[in-house]
Every structure is written in C-alpha cells, then in structure tokens.
C-alpha positions, 0 to 999 in steps of 0.5 A: 159357736161358728156359723157357716156362710150358708146360714148367714142372711144374704144381706149380712153376707153381702156386707161382710164381703163388701167391707172385708169383714172376716169372722163368723162369731155370733156377736160380730154377725149380730153387730153387722145385722144391727147396722144393716137394720138401723141404716134406713132409719135416720137415727143416731147410732153409738158404736162401742167396743175396745180399741182395735176391734174394727168399729170404723167398719160399722158407720160405713155399713150404716151409710152405705145401706142408708138413703144418704149413701150418695151424699158425703161420708166424713170420718173424724177422729175426735181424739186426734184434733187439738182442743183449741181447734176442734170447734173450728174443724167441726163447725167452721170459722169466719175470717179473723175469728182467731189468730191464723184464721186468714180466711173463712172455712167450712166445717165438717158439719157444713161439708157433710150436709145431707150425708153422714159424719162418723165421730170416732173417740167421741168421749174425747170431745171437750164439754164446750164442744159437746154442748155444740154437738148436742144442739146439732143433734136436737135442732140441726143448727150450729154457729161457726166460730166467730159468727153470729149467724145460725146455720142449718145442717142435715147430717146423720151422726154415728159415734164410736168410743172405747170408753165407758160413757156411763162412767164418764157421765158419772165423773162429769167428763161427758154430758148425760143429755148428749149420751142419750142423744147419741145412743138412740141405737147401740151396736156393740163390737165384741173383743177378739178374745171372745170371737173363738175361731175368728182369730185363726181366720183373721190370722190366715187372711193377714198372712195371705195378704202380707205374702202378696204385698211383700211378694214372699212365701206365705207362713202357715200355722201349726195346731199348737199355734192355733191353741196358743193364739186362741187362748191369748187375750189379745188386748190390742184386738184385731189391730194387735193380731195384724201387727203380730202376723205381719212381723211373722210374715216377714221374719218367718217367711215360708215357714210353719209357725209353731207354738214356740215361734208365736210366743216369741212375737207376743209381749214378754208379759204374755206368758200366762194365757187365759182361755176364753170361750166365745161370749163368756168371761175369762177362765177363773176358778169361779167360772170353772165351778159355774161350768161344772154346775151348767154341765150337771144341769145339762145332764140332769135335763137330758135325764129328765127328758129320757125319764119322761119317755121310759119312767113310770108316772109314779115319781119313783126316785132314781139314783143316777151316776155321771162321770165328770172329768176331774179338772172341771170338778174340784168340789167333788170327791174323787171316787177313783183315779182319773175320774170324779163320780157325781151322784146327781141324787145327792143334790136332792132333786128326784128325777120325776116328770115336770112337777111344780116343786122340782125347782124348790128341791134344788139347792138355791146356789144351783138354781141361781147358777142355772138361771144366770147361765140361761139369762146370759146365753139369751142376752148374748144371743139377743133372745134367740132361743134356738141359738141359746139352746144350742150354746147351752147344750140343751134342747129348745123344749127344755130351754122354753120350760126353764125360761118359764120356770125362772120368769125370763120371758 
C-alpha cells in the first residue's frame, strides 16, 4: 500500500524532504514518524535494520528535531575502528597511556558533550568497551584511557545495528544490561524488498541523479523491468539498488532498460526471483495457502455483510459459490478448465447474522489463519485499524468485530 504525499503528516513530509528520504511504504513512514516523535524526549534509541537500508538517516532526524540540534552530532562506525583503539577513540586518552600516545586527546564523548552520538554497528563493540558505554548511559561518567580522573558528559546516544542483538546476548557477545539501556525506544527500518513501489521510485531518483552527475542522457525503465526489480529480493537493499542503477546509467545511457538488460546487472545467482508483498513474508507454498484462506475470509465477510441487509432473520442456510484463480488454489478441486470453484458452504459455516457460535463452526485451521492474518496486519501497521482493514481488504466494521471475536484488543 502506497500513501500519497497529501496523506502524509506535515512533519513527516518535511523530514523526508529535508533528509532526502524517498518512498511511501507504510513501514518506512512509521519509522520516520517514530524518529520525529521521540526526538524531543531525551531517551536512548536503537535503530535496527538490514545493511544498506538507510539507518544512518534516522539518528540525524532525531538530532535535528531535538533540543540538542544546535550542539554537535558525531557519527561513529564502531565496526571500522580497531579493537585496540576503540576505547581511546570514544573516551580519549592521556599522554603516554600507551605506545604512540604522544599527547592527550579528547574522545568522541567529550567532544559531543551536550549533543548526540550515533554509534553505528554497535554490536561490534568489544565487551570491555560495552561496560564503559553502559556506565556512560547510566551515570554520564567515563574515564580517559590512562587517567584516574572521572569525567562527566551529557550526550544522547542513538545506536544502530543489523545484528539480532537478542541472539547476540544469548551467545554472550553483547551485554544484556546494555541492550536494555540502548533499546529504550526501537525504530525498525524495513528492507527494500518489503517496500513495494518504493523500489521504482528510488531507481528513477538514482537514474536522474546519475544522469545529472555524469552529464549523460538518463535511462528509463520498461514495465517488464519494474516487475523484475520489484520481485528481486535486493539482499543489499538500497545500497545495492543504487549500485545497480549507477552501472546501468553509465553503460546504458539514454536507453530504455528492458527486463533482459536489468537481469544482466544483477548477480548471476539471482536468476530466481522471489515476489514479496510489502510487509509480508516471501512467496512460498505455505504463504500461498494462507493467501487463499485470507481471500476466502474476505469474501465470506463481504457475504455476511450483504446477508445482514438482504437475508431474513431465520438464519437460513445459503449455498454460495465463488470463482478463484487456479494458481492461488492448489488445494481446491478444479471444476472446470481455467477456474477453480470453491463452495463456501463446504467449510460448514452457515451464512447467518453475527451469532456467538459462528467461530466454532469454522475449521480450526481457518480460524487460526484468519486470526494470524489480522494480528500480523495490526502489528505491521502499529495497531492502526483503518490501514490494517484496507490492507486486509475488509471493512473497518468487520475488522473491529474480528478483533473482538479473537481477543486482539
């Protein structure tokens, strides 16, 4: 589901324009909105997401919308600093504290006093450094390497990682107490494969940028290319997409990019494409069955709403037939070539007005699938029922009823 600019809150639209964030995927907009909302509150924030998703934009948003915006903002890539010097880089050192320390040096926490520090790849910090960082978070105190004098700093920490920190805690690679200190507020950045139409928005933006930078005619994209690029999983996310578009912008300058051309610029082992609907899991056989069940439920719900208006109050059984495309229907018998016929009454669910026992009449697997589909939609949309109902293809009234039936309030 894409959101038009007119539907965006003004502050979210402003942040997108200011920081060059391209896309209208609901999960992306939710991340931007969370960053803006938490910015004025002086809490630690943990940004999580796969490599290449653009996590670095969100600490900048938080800093820019906070009371610290006029103070320093320092970004530190923890994975790029050798383990032997990371403490010195973060906390500073005294002259002579180690070989090569020819003078005293301020660390990032002293330099950023009053401002914000962004710790990228925070999971790469050694355990000893994690203990020092925990003390800063708890008391604002730190020691320079080689010093016995305690110093104070007032910084806000925003951390980011593409590592599953809970698993890292279980494996003893990351301190549990530090994890809970850093993750006071968590912002999740969606992978590119779950952003739907954002893929082509970004591709066109990059194509235009590279055309201007290299002063070459811009490339365009065919409809076939859109399908291929939207279904490819993009394991490198936005960073990989930008790299691919840059190559095409140089070597295919001025041409329309066809499906065959774009495949040439994707990795050789990327011959099998995985269609992914925004916010859903990859397209597998089990997912296909779930989609079928969800479709049947939507049809059943629509029928229920109609029968409430036109049926009598007697609860009379009504046979209903629905045509379903065969490729989404492997478990149904095909009654005629090209179309599978599903008899909804075969599910032993009489079409009656909302009665308390209708849920008991449904096979348990169908009930579980419907409950799961609704719960997932609510979770993806942070409990926003209007958006969840639109995504599920049912009315808000029906969604409210289902939430109450399944105890999902």
